[in-house]
A tleap script that builds the chain and sets N, CA, C and O, in Angstrom:
source leaprc.protein.ff14SB
mol = sequence {
  NMET ASN LYS GLY THR ARG THR LEU VAL GLN
  ALA LEU VAL ALA SER ILE ILE PRO ALA VAL
  ALA TRP ALA GLY PRO VAL ASN VAL ASN THR
  ALA ASP ALA SER ALA LEU ALA LYS GLU LEU
  ASP GLY ILE GLY PRO ALA LYS ALA GLN ALA
  ILE VAL GLU TYR ARG GLN LYS ASN GLY PRO
  PHE ARG SER PRO GLU ASP LEU LEU LYS VAL
  ASP GLY ILE GLY GLN ARG VAL LEU ASP MET
  ASN ARG GLY ASN ILE GLN VAL GLY GLY ALA
  ALA PRO PRO ALA ALA LYS LYS ALA ALA ALA
  PRO GLN LYS PRO ALA GLY SER CARG
}
set mol.1.N position { 9.800 -202.768 67.714 }
set mol.1.CA position { 8.536 -202.879 66.696 }
set mol.1.C position { 8.392 -204.370 66.602 }
set mol.1.O position { 9.313 -205.148 66.351 }
set mol.2.N position { 6.980 -204.726 66.859 }
set mol.2.CA position { 6.675 -206.444 66.762 }
set mol.2.C position { 6.760 -206.819 65.402 }
set mol.2.O position { 6.882 -206.211 64.339 }
set mol.3.N position { 6.672 -207.857 65.708 }
set mol.3.CA position { 6.884 -209.212 64.564 }
set mol.3.C position { 5.677 -208.675 63.397 }
set mol.3.O position { 6.047 -208.731 62.225 }
set mol.4.N position { 4.558 -208.270 63.605 }
set mol.4.CA position { 3.241 -207.934 62.960 }
set mol.4.C position { 3.364 -206.723 61.949 }
set mol.4.O position { 3.007 -206.660 60.773 }
set mol.5.N position { 4.311 -205.259 63.202 }
set mol.5.CA position { 4.402 -204.168 62.377 }
set mol.5.C position { 5.591 -204.363 61.373 }
set mol.5.O position { 5.497 -204.030 60.191 }
set mol.6.N position { 6.508 -204.821 61.820 }
set mol.6.CA position { 7.758 -204.970 60.652 }
set mol.6.C position { 7.249 -205.802 59.461 }
set mol.6.O position { 7.407 -205.240 58.378 }
set mol.7.N position { 6.709 -206.943 59.426 }
set mol.7.CA position { 5.831 -207.292 58.359 }
set mol.7.C position { 5.169 -206.435 57.630 }
set mol.7.O position { 5.252 -206.550 56.407 }
set mol.8.N position { 4.333 -205.345 58.225 }
set mol.8.CA position { 3.369 -204.754 57.429 }
set mol.8.C position { 4.447 -203.573 56.927 }
set mol.8.O position { 4.133 -203.162 55.810 }
set mol.9.N position { 5.304 -203.110 57.321 }
set mol.9.CA position { 6.101 -202.104 57.061 }
set mol.9.C position { 6.729 -202.655 55.800 }
set mol.9.O position { 6.952 -201.917 54.841 }
set mol.10.N position { 7.024 -203.980 55.791 }
set mol.10.CA position { 8.088 -204.418 54.655 }
set mol.10.C position { 7.412 -204.622 53.219 }
set mol.10.O position { 7.804 -204.657 52.053 }
set mol.11.N position { 5.764 -204.780 54.141 }
set mol.11.CA position { 4.904 -205.200 52.751 }
set mol.11.C position { 4.750 -203.789 52.281 }
set mol.11.O position { 4.736 -203.604 51.065 }
set mol.12.N position { 4.652 -202.930 52.966 }
set mol.12.CA position { 4.235 -201.195 52.153 }
set mol.12.C position { 5.304 -200.992 51.357 }
set mol.12.O position { 5.131 -200.707 50.172 }
set mol.13.N position { 6.750 -201.130 51.979 }
set mol.13.CA position { 7.649 -200.672 51.379 }
set mol.13.C position { 8.105 -201.581 49.974 }
set mol.13.O position { 8.786 -201.081 49.079 }
set mol.14.N position { 7.660 -202.843 49.952 }
set mol.14.CA position { 7.982 -203.981 49.024 }
set mol.14.C position { 6.914 -203.608 47.607 }
set mol.14.O position { 7.175 -203.874 46.434 }
set mol.15.N position { 5.395 -202.771 48.250 }
set mol.15.CA position { 4.697 -202.490 46.750 }
set mol.15.C position { 5.040 -201.335 46.491 }
set mol.15.O position { 4.680 -201.002 45.362 }
set mol.16.N position { 5.647 -200.477 47.107 }
set mol.16.CA position { 5.922 -199.294 46.899 }
set mol.16.C position { 7.144 -198.939 45.268 }
set mol.16.O position { 7.078 -198.135 44.338 }
set mol.17.N position { 8.106 -200.007 45.646 }
set mol.17.CA position { 9.114 -200.234 44.827 }
set mol.17.C position { 8.904 -200.112 43.612 }
set mol.17.O position { 9.220 -199.120 42.954 }
set mol.18.N position { 8.336 -201.132 43.177 }
set mol.18.CA position { 7.502 -201.437 41.857 }
set mol.18.C position { 7.082 -199.936 41.226 }
set mol.18.O position { 7.798 -199.573 40.292 }
set mol.19.N position { 6.259 -199.239 41.531 }
set mol.19.CA position { 5.883 -198.011 41.594 }
set mol.19.C position { 6.919 -196.836 41.356 }
set mol.19.O position { 6.708 -195.969 40.508 }
set mol.20.N position { 8.029 -196.857 42.140 }
set mol.20.CA position { 9.204 -196.117 41.871 }
set mol.20.C position { 10.263 -196.346 40.723 }
set mol.20.O position { 10.847 -195.470 40.087 }
set mol.21.N position { 10.415 -198.061 40.566 }
set mol.21.CA position { 11.279 -198.048 39.388 }
set mol.21.C position { 10.501 -198.010 37.851 }
set mol.21.O position { 11.171 -198.095 36.821 }
set mol.22.N position { 8.632 -197.835 37.821 }
set mol.22.CA position { 8.294 -197.791 36.818 }
set mol.22.C position { 8.548 -196.320 35.757 }
set mol.22.O position { 8.231 -195.184 36.111 }
set mol.23.N position { 9.153 -196.651 34.483 }
set mol.23.CA position { 9.512 -196.023 33.892 }
set mol.23.C position { 8.092 -195.586 33.195 }
set mol.23.O position { 7.145 -196.370 33.142 }
set mol.24.N position { 8.030 -193.948 32.543 }
set mol.24.CA position { 6.854 -194.050 32.102 }
set mol.24.C position { 6.845 -192.621 31.614 }
set mol.24.O position { 7.584 -191.640 31.704 }
set mol.25.N position { 5.431 -192.998 30.934 }
set mol.25.CA position { 5.467 -191.804 29.070 }
set mol.25.C position { 6.744 -191.183 29.319 }
set mol.25.O position { 7.376 -191.096 30.371 }
set mol.26.N position { 7.105 -190.616 27.743 }
set mol.26.CA position { 7.759 -189.771 27.783 }
set mol.26.C position { 8.456 -189.407 26.309 }
set mol.26.O position { 9.228 -190.151 25.705 }
set mol.27.N position { 7.960 -187.953 25.825 }
set mol.27.CA position { 7.599 -187.551 24.230 }
set mol.27.C position { 8.808 -187.274 23.857 }
set mol.27.O position { 9.521 -186.285 24.021 }
set mol.28.N position { 8.999 -188.592 23.166 }
set mol.28.CA position { 10.488 -188.318 22.378 }
set mol.28.C position { 10.947 -187.577 21.590 }
set mol.28.O position { 12.159 -187.480 21.398 }
set mol.29.N position { 9.925 -186.804 20.883 }
set mol.29.CA position { 10.293 -185.594 20.361 }
set mol.29.C position { 10.622 -184.364 21.063 }
set mol.29.O position { 11.394 -183.499 20.652 }
set mol.30.N position { 9.933 -184.355 22.226 }
set mol.30.CA position { 10.189 -183.027 23.123 }
set mol.30.C position { 10.857 -182.937 24.496 }
set mol.30.O position { 10.960 -181.912 25.170 }
set mol.31.N position { 11.477 -184.658 24.940 }
set mol.31.CA position { 11.988 -185.004 25.886 }
set mol.31.C position { 13.654 -184.433 25.754 }
set mol.31.O position { 14.235 -184.481 24.670 }
set mol.32.N position { 14.275 -183.930 26.924 }
set mol.32.CA position { 15.946 -184.132 26.951 }
set mol.32.C position { 16.279 -185.451 26.993 }
set mol.32.O position { 15.611 -186.460 27.220 }
set mol.33.N position { 17.736 -185.223 26.667 }
set mol.33.CA position { 18.208 -186.787 26.538 }
set mol.33.C position { 18.358 -187.029 28.085 }
set mol.33.O position { 18.251 -188.229 28.335 }
set mol.34.N position { 18.614 -186.110 29.402 }
set mol.34.CA position { 18.182 -186.656 30.742 }
set mol.34.C position { 16.801 -187.471 31.139 }
set mol.34.O position { 16.684 -188.466 31.854 }
set mol.35.N position { 15.720 -186.656 30.382 }
set mol.35.CA position { 14.739 -187.290 30.732 }
set mol.35.C position { 14.366 -188.489 30.413 }
set mol.35.O position { 13.703 -189.267 31.098 }
set mol.36.N position { 15.013 -188.720 28.826 }
set mol.36.CA position { 14.721 -189.956 27.944 }
set mol.36.C position { 15.709 -191.220 28.849 }
set mol.36.O position { 15.170 -192.324 28.921 }
set mol.37.N position { 16.941 -191.083 29.438 }
set mol.37.CA position { 17.617 -191.661 29.889 }
set mol.37.C position { 16.772 -192.430 31.464 }
set mol.37.O position { 16.614 -193.583 31.864 }
set mol.38.N position { 16.447 -191.234 31.913 }
set mol.38.CA position { 15.604 -191.554 33.138 }
set mol.38.C position { 14.429 -192.169 33.511 }
set mol.38.O position { 14.092 -192.780 34.526 }
set mol.39.N position { 13.656 -191.767 32.076 }
set mol.39.CA position { 12.331 -192.575 31.400 }
set mol.39.C position { 12.463 -193.873 31.099 }
set mol.39.O position { 11.775 -194.642 31.769 }
set mol.40.N position { 13.120 -194.304 30.320 }
set mol.40.CA position { 13.197 -195.665 29.366 }
set mol.40.C position { 14.249 -196.515 30.109 }
set mol.40.O position { 15.342 -196.279 30.624 }
set mol.41.N position { 13.534 -197.506 29.964 }
set mol.41.CA position { 14.684 -198.806 30.887 }
set mol.41.C position { 15.467 -198.907 29.133 }
set mol.41.O position { 15.060 -198.579 28.018 }
set mol.42.N position { 16.721 -199.518 29.638 }
set mol.42.CA position { 17.589 -199.694 28.497 }
set mol.42.C position { 18.450 -198.668 28.232 }
set mol.42.O position { 19.641 -198.965 28.143 }
set mol.43.N position { 18.043 -197.252 28.051 }
set mol.43.CA position { 18.613 -195.819 28.096 }
set mol.43.C position { 19.358 -195.235 28.667 }
set mol.43.O position { 19.078 -194.334 29.457 }
set mol.44.N position { 20.403 -195.604 28.404 }
set mol.44.CA position { 21.361 -194.861 29.328 }
set mol.44.C position { 21.632 -193.129 28.780 }
set mol.44.O position { 20.950 -192.636 27.882 }
set mol.45.N position { 22.697 -192.395 29.477 }
set mol.45.CA position { 22.978 -190.886 28.639 }
set mol.45.C position { 23.469 -191.252 27.148 }
set mol.45.O position { 22.660 -191.006 26.253 }
set mol.46.N position { 24.371 -191.660 26.887 }
set mol.46.CA position { 24.529 -191.930 25.752 }
set mol.46.C position { 23.549 -192.438 24.763 }
set mol.46.O position { 23.472 -191.780 23.725 }
set mol.47.N position { 22.766 -193.503 24.881 }
set mol.47.CA position { 21.677 -193.578 23.827 }
set mol.47.C position { 21.053 -192.706 23.840 }
set mol.47.O position { 20.811 -192.262 22.717 }
set mol.48.N position { 20.378 -191.882 25.132 }
set mol.48.CA position { 19.354 -190.410 25.163 }
set mol.48.C position { 19.658 -189.707 24.421 }
set mol.48.O position { 18.843 -189.254 23.616 }
set mol.49.N position { 21.236 -189.282 24.423 }
set mol.49.CA position { 22.031 -188.016 23.704 }
set mol.49.C position { 21.928 -188.500 22.122 }
set mol.49.O position { 21.682 -187.664 21.253 }
set mol.50.N position { 22.126 -189.868 21.805 }
set mol.50.CA position { 22.027 -190.093 20.048 }
set mol.50.C position { 20.427 -190.194 19.749 }
set mol.50.O position { 19.999 -190.135 18.597 }
set mol.51.N position { 19.565 -190.353 20.904 }
set mol.51.CA position { 18.074 -189.908 20.238 }
set mol.51.C position { 18.109 -188.364 19.775 }
set mol.51.O position { 17.785 -187.885 18.688 }
set mol.52.N position { 18.527 -187.831 20.756 }
set mol.52.CA position { 18.069 -186.061 20.669 }
set mol.52.C position { 18.750 -185.718 19.636 }
set mol.52.O position { 18.332 -184.815 18.910 }
set mol.53.N position { 20.230 -186.539 19.307 }
set mol.53.CA position { 20.762 -185.647 18.147 }
set mol.53.C position { 20.107 -186.460 16.556 }
set mol.53.O position { 20.480 -186.036 15.462 }
set mol.54.N position { 19.485 -187.201 16.633 }
set mol.54.CA position { 18.813 -188.013 15.575 }
set mol.54.C position { 17.626 -187.082 15.485 }
set mol.54.O position { 17.460 -186.535 14.395 }
set mol.55.N position { 16.899 -186.854 16.316 }
set mol.55.CA position { 15.993 -185.901 16.158 }
set mol.55.C position { 15.913 -184.815 15.926 }
set mol.55.O position { 14.836 -184.306 15.618 }
set mol.56.N position { 17.186 -184.049 16.020 }
set mol.56.CA position { 17.729 -182.886 15.467 }
set mol.56.C position { 18.399 -182.817 14.032 }
set mol.56.O position { 18.613 -181.779 13.406 }
set mol.57.N position { 18.580 -183.614 13.780 }
set mol.57.CA position { 19.579 -183.933 12.536 }
set mol.57.C position { 18.132 -184.716 11.535 }
set mol.57.O position { 18.457 -184.880 10.359 }
set mol.58.N position { 17.080 -185.050 11.774 }
set mol.58.CA position { 16.277 -186.107 10.698 }
set mol.58.C position { 14.771 -185.619 10.971 }
set mol.58.O position { 13.830 -186.093 10.334 }
set mol.59.N position { 14.572 -184.434 12.170 }
set mol.59.CA position { 13.441 -184.206 12.217 }
set mol.59.C position { 12.828 -185.317 13.022 }
set mol.59.O position { 13.433 -186.386 13.104 }
set mol.60.N position { 11.278 -185.085 13.827 }
set mol.60.CA position { 10.825 -185.879 14.930 }
set mol.60.C position { 10.259 -187.413 14.464 }
set mol.60.O position { 9.917 -187.772 13.337 }
set mol.61.N position { 10.275 -187.974 15.376 }
set mol.61.CA position { 9.682 -189.141 15.225 }
set mol.61.C position { 8.489 -189.999 14.912 }
set mol.61.O position { 8.052 -190.525 15.936 }
set mol.62.N position { 7.767 -190.336 13.733 }
set mol.62.CA position { 6.597 -190.742 13.677 }
set mol.62.C position { 5.899 -191.231 14.481 }
set mol.62.O position { 4.860 -190.824 15.002 }
set mol.63.N position { 6.886 -192.803 14.693 }
set mol.63.CA position { 6.009 -193.880 15.444 }
set mol.63.C position { 7.071 -194.273 16.404 }
set mol.63.O position { 7.980 -193.445 16.352 }
set mol.64.N position { 7.332 -195.332 17.361 }
set mol.64.CA position { 7.838 -195.967 18.023 }
set mol.64.C position { 9.302 -196.645 17.618 }
set mol.64.O position { 10.386 -196.837 18.169 }
set mol.65.N position { 8.600 -196.928 16.146 }
set mol.65.CA position { 9.842 -197.957 15.810 }
set mol.65.C position { 10.783 -197.103 15.201 }
set mol.65.O position { 11.932 -197.472 14.962 }
set mol.66.N position { 10.255 -195.729 14.882 }
set mol.66.CA position { 11.269 -195.180 14.002 }
set mol.66.C position { 12.745 -194.661 15.041 }
set mol.66.O position { 13.559 -193.762 14.825 }
set mol.67.N position { 12.637 -195.754 16.323 }
set mol.67.CA position { 13.597 -195.512 16.987 }
set mol.67.C position { 14.490 -196.134 16.722 }
set mol.67.O position { 15.621 -195.683 16.904 }
set mol.68.N position { 14.269 -197.452 16.174 }
set mol.68.CA position { 14.981 -198.643 15.837 }
set mol.68.C position { 16.111 -198.023 14.562 }
set mol.68.O position { 17.017 -198.665 14.030 }
set mol.69.N position { 15.771 -196.792 14.335 }
set mol.69.CA position { 17.143 -195.908 13.006 }
set mol.69.C position { 18.160 -195.278 13.929 }
set mol.69.O position { 19.191 -194.935 13.350 }
set mol.70.N position { 18.104 -194.990 15.526 }
set mol.70.CA position { 19.154 -194.553 16.195 }
set mol.70.C position { 19.705 -195.867 16.359 }
set mol.70.O position { 19.227 -196.979 16.583 }
set mol.71.N position { 21.278 -195.233 16.115 }
set mol.71.CA position { 22.171 -196.147 16.380 }
set mol.71.C position { 22.586 -196.541 17.598 }
set mol.71.O position { 23.172 -195.680 18.255 }
set mol.72.N position { 22.419 -197.791 18.168 }
set mol.72.CA position { 22.371 -198.434 19.684 }
set mol.72.C position { 20.874 -198.627 20.023 }
set mol.72.O position { 20.731 -198.702 21.244 }
set mol.73.N position { 19.712 -198.731 19.339 }
set mol.73.CA position { 18.619 -198.800 19.978 }
set mol.73.C position { 18.304 -200.337 19.082 }
set mol.73.O position { 18.642 -200.657 17.942 }
set mol.74.N position { 17.627 -200.989 19.990 }
set mol.74.CA position { 17.243 -202.418 19.248 }
set mol.74.C position { 15.713 -202.669 19.257 }
set mol.74.O position { 14.776 -201.958 19.620 }
set mol.75.N position { 15.751 -203.449 18.930 }
set mol.75.CA position { 13.786 -204.176 18.651 }
set mol.75.C position { 13.823 -204.553 20.265 }
set mol.75.O position { 12.770 -204.384 20.879 }
set mol.76.N position { 15.021 -205.075 21.015 }
set mol.76.CA position { 14.585 -205.467 22.353 }
set mol.76.C position { 14.390 -204.173 23.353 }
set mol.76.O position { 13.408 -204.437 24.047 }
set mol.77.N position { 14.841 -203.071 23.663 }
set mol.77.CA position { 14.815 -201.937 23.778 }
set mol.77.C position { 13.576 -201.666 23.363 }
set mol.77.O position { 12.752 -201.585 24.273 }
set mol.78.N position { 13.149 -201.486 22.183 }
set mol.78.CA position { 11.769 -200.520 21.985 }
set mol.78.C position { 10.892 -201.319 22.350 }
set mol.78.O position { 9.979 -200.613 22.777 }
set mol.79.N position { 10.471 -202.908 22.488 }
set mol.79.CA position { 9.833 -203.641 23.255 }
set mol.79.C position { 9.755 -203.273 24.596 }
set mol.79.O position { 8.648 -203.133 25.116 }
set mol.80.N position { 10.745 -203.104 25.203 }
set mol.80.CA position { 10.495 -203.039 26.582 }
set mol.80.C position { 10.144 -201.450 27.000 }
set mol.80.O position { 10.124 -201.313 28.223 }
set mol.81.N position { 9.918 -200.461 26.395 }
set mol.81.CA position { 9.540 -199.291 26.397 }
set mol.81.C position { 7.986 -198.711 25.254 }
set mol.81.O position { 7.475 -197.594 25.183 }
set mol.82.N position { 7.660 -199.866 24.595 }
set mol.82.CA position { 6.896 -199.483 23.512 }
set mol.82.C position { 5.627 -198.962 24.458 }
set mol.82.O position { 5.141 -198.085 23.743 }
set mol.83.N position { 5.031 -199.002 25.357 }
set mol.83.CA position { 3.853 -198.524 26.136 }
set mol.83.C position { 4.325 -197.229 26.437 }
set mol.83.O position { 3.448 -196.371 26.326 }
set mol.84.N position { 5.437 -196.817 26.784 }
set mol.84.CA position { 5.973 -195.531 27.474 }
set mol.84.C position { 6.419 -194.676 26.335 }
set mol.84.O position { 6.903 -193.589 26.650 }
set mol.85.N position { 6.364 -194.891 25.418 }
set mol.85.CA position { 6.902 -193.888 24.112 }
set mol.85.C position { 6.116 -193.302 23.482 }
set mol.85.O position { 5.388 -193.877 22.673 }
set mol.86.N position { 6.070 -191.857 23.729 }
set mol.86.CA position { 5.016 -190.975 23.038 }
set mol.86.C position { 5.705 -190.369 21.933 }
set mol.86.O position { 6.894 -190.065 22.033 }
set mol.87.N position { 4.996 -190.158 20.814 }
set mol.87.CA position { 5.798 -189.092 19.784 }
set mol.87.C position { 4.889 -188.348 18.968 }
set mol.87.O position { 5.001 -188.082 17.771 }
set mol.88.N position { 3.730 -187.965 19.979 }
set mol.88.CA position { 2.882 -186.416 19.152 }
set mol.88.C position { 3.412 -185.124 20.143 }
set mol.88.O position { 3.926 -184.905 21.240 }
set mol.89.N position { 3.014 -184.595 19.198 }
set mol.89.CA position { 3.413 -183.005 19.495 }
set mol.89.C position { 4.612 -182.003 18.976 }
set mol.89.O position { 4.749 -180.826 19.308 }
set mol.90.N position { 5.141 -182.485 18.408 }
set mol.90.CA position { 6.276 -181.940 17.393 }
set mol.90.C position { 6.080 -182.139 15.879 }
set mol.90.O position { 6.098 -183.250 15.350 }
set mol.91.N position { 5.921 -181.164 15.324 }
set mol.91.CA position { 5.896 -180.638 13.581 }
set mol.91.C position { 7.522 -180.917 13.223 }
set mol.91.O position { 8.565 -180.527 13.746 }
set mol.92.N position { 7.246 -181.698 12.183 }
set mol.92.CA position { 8.330 -181.579 11.283 }
set mol.92.C position { 8.725 -180.274 10.689 }
set mol.92.O position { 7.837 -179.705 10.055 }
set mol.93.N position { 9.795 -179.732 10.762 }
set mol.93.CA position { 10.313 -178.687 10.330 }
set mol.93.C position { 10.236 -178.087 9.129 }
set mol.93.O position { 10.367 -176.874 8.959 }
set mol.94.N position { 9.957 -179.160 7.998 }
set mol.94.CA position { 8.897 -178.180 6.996 }
set mol.94.C position { 8.082 -178.454 7.027 }
set mol.94.O position { 7.712 -178.353 5.857 }
set mol.95.N position { 7.360 -178.787 7.536 }
set mol.95.CA position { 5.669 -178.906 8.174 }
set mol.95.C position { 5.368 -177.376 8.657 }
set mol.95.O position { 4.453 -176.733 8.143 }
set mol.96.N position { 6.115 -176.896 9.570 }
set mol.96.CA position { 6.226 -175.441 10.019 }
set mol.96.C position { 5.715 -174.332 8.673 }
set mol.96.O position { 6.408 -174.297 7.656 }
set mol.97.N position { 4.721 -173.643 8.767 }
set mol.97.CA position { 4.372 -172.697 7.802 }
set mol.97.C position { 5.043 -171.566 7.876 }
set mol.97.O position { 4.828 -170.973 8.933 }
set mol.98.N position { 5.801 -171.019 7.130 }
set mol.98.CA position { 6.296 -169.435 7.064 }
set mol.98.C position { 5.421 -168.454 7.167 }
set mol.98.O position { 4.496 -168.699 6.392 }
set mol.99.N position { 5.258 -167.512 7.708 }
set mol.99.CA position { 4.562 -166.702 8.045 }
set mol.99.C position { 4.200 -165.853 6.759 }
set mol.99.O position { 4.969 -165.410 5.906 }
set mol.100.N position { 2.634 -165.729 6.859 }
set mol.100.CA position { 2.393 -164.843 5.519 }
set mol.100.C position { 2.701 -163.427 5.231 }
set mol.100.O position { 2.218 -162.668 6.071 }
set mol.101.N position { 3.323 -162.892 4.344 }
set mol.101.CA position { 4.053 -161.938 3.723 }
set mol.101.C position { 2.549 -160.557 4.250 }
set mol.101.O position { 1.359 -160.872 4.216 }
set mol.102.N position { 2.983 -159.323 4.620 }
set mol.102.CA position { 2.266 -158.480 5.424 }
set mol.102.C position { 2.176 -157.938 3.962 }
set mol.102.O position { 3.031 -158.095 3.090 }
set mol.103.N position { 0.805 -157.171 3.830 }
set mol.103.CA position { 0.624 -156.294 2.629 }
set mol.103.C position { 0.924 -154.804 3.277 }
set mol.103.O position { 0.537 -154.482 4.401 }
set mol.104.N position { 1.613 -154.017 2.463 }
set mol.104.CA position { 2.049 -152.555 2.821 }
set mol.104.C position { 0.909 -151.833 3.276 }
set mol.104.O position { -0.144 -151.937 2.646 }
set mol.105.N position { 0.987 -151.067 4.355 }
set mol.105.CA position { 0.181 -150.221 4.937 }
set mol.105.C position { -0.425 -149.680 3.877 }
set mol.105.O position { -0.005 -149.251 2.802 }
set mol.106.N position { -1.777 -149.799 4.497 }
set mol.106.CA position { -2.664 -148.651 2.725 }
set mol.106.C position { -3.030 -149.297 1.828 }
set mol.106.O position { -3.851 -148.787 1.066 }
set mol.107.N position { -2.673 -150.330 1.642 }
set mol.107.CA position { -2.950 -151.614 0.389 }
set mol.107.C position { -4.120 -152.062 0.775 }
set mol.107.O position { -4.210 -152.174 1.997 }
set mol.108.N position { -5.220 -152.413 0.062 }
set mol.108.CA position { -5.708 -153.683 0.548 }
set mol.108.C position { -6.385 -154.669 -0.854 }
set mol.108.O position { -6.853 -155.789 -0.651 }
savepdb mol mol.pdb
quit
């Protein structure tokens, strides 16, 4: 491989690496611990599991700032990930409506 081709290949590889390392959007209300650890910077398996456990115990996160309530998640981690955190798509357990009682057959 000549020097020009080698330089071109190195430039292409260098331009791909940031795209591979880029973390990105994850819904903290629906993602499992594995996805959270993979997609969020500064979040390993233990912190990801803590996020899932907090969500199961306390209901969905309403804003990215709610992650600060999870033990081990600080302002720095939140700031690093703010653009990649999504919180929509999950209704609080109390907000889910119970099925309306059905009328007995034959009644109007």
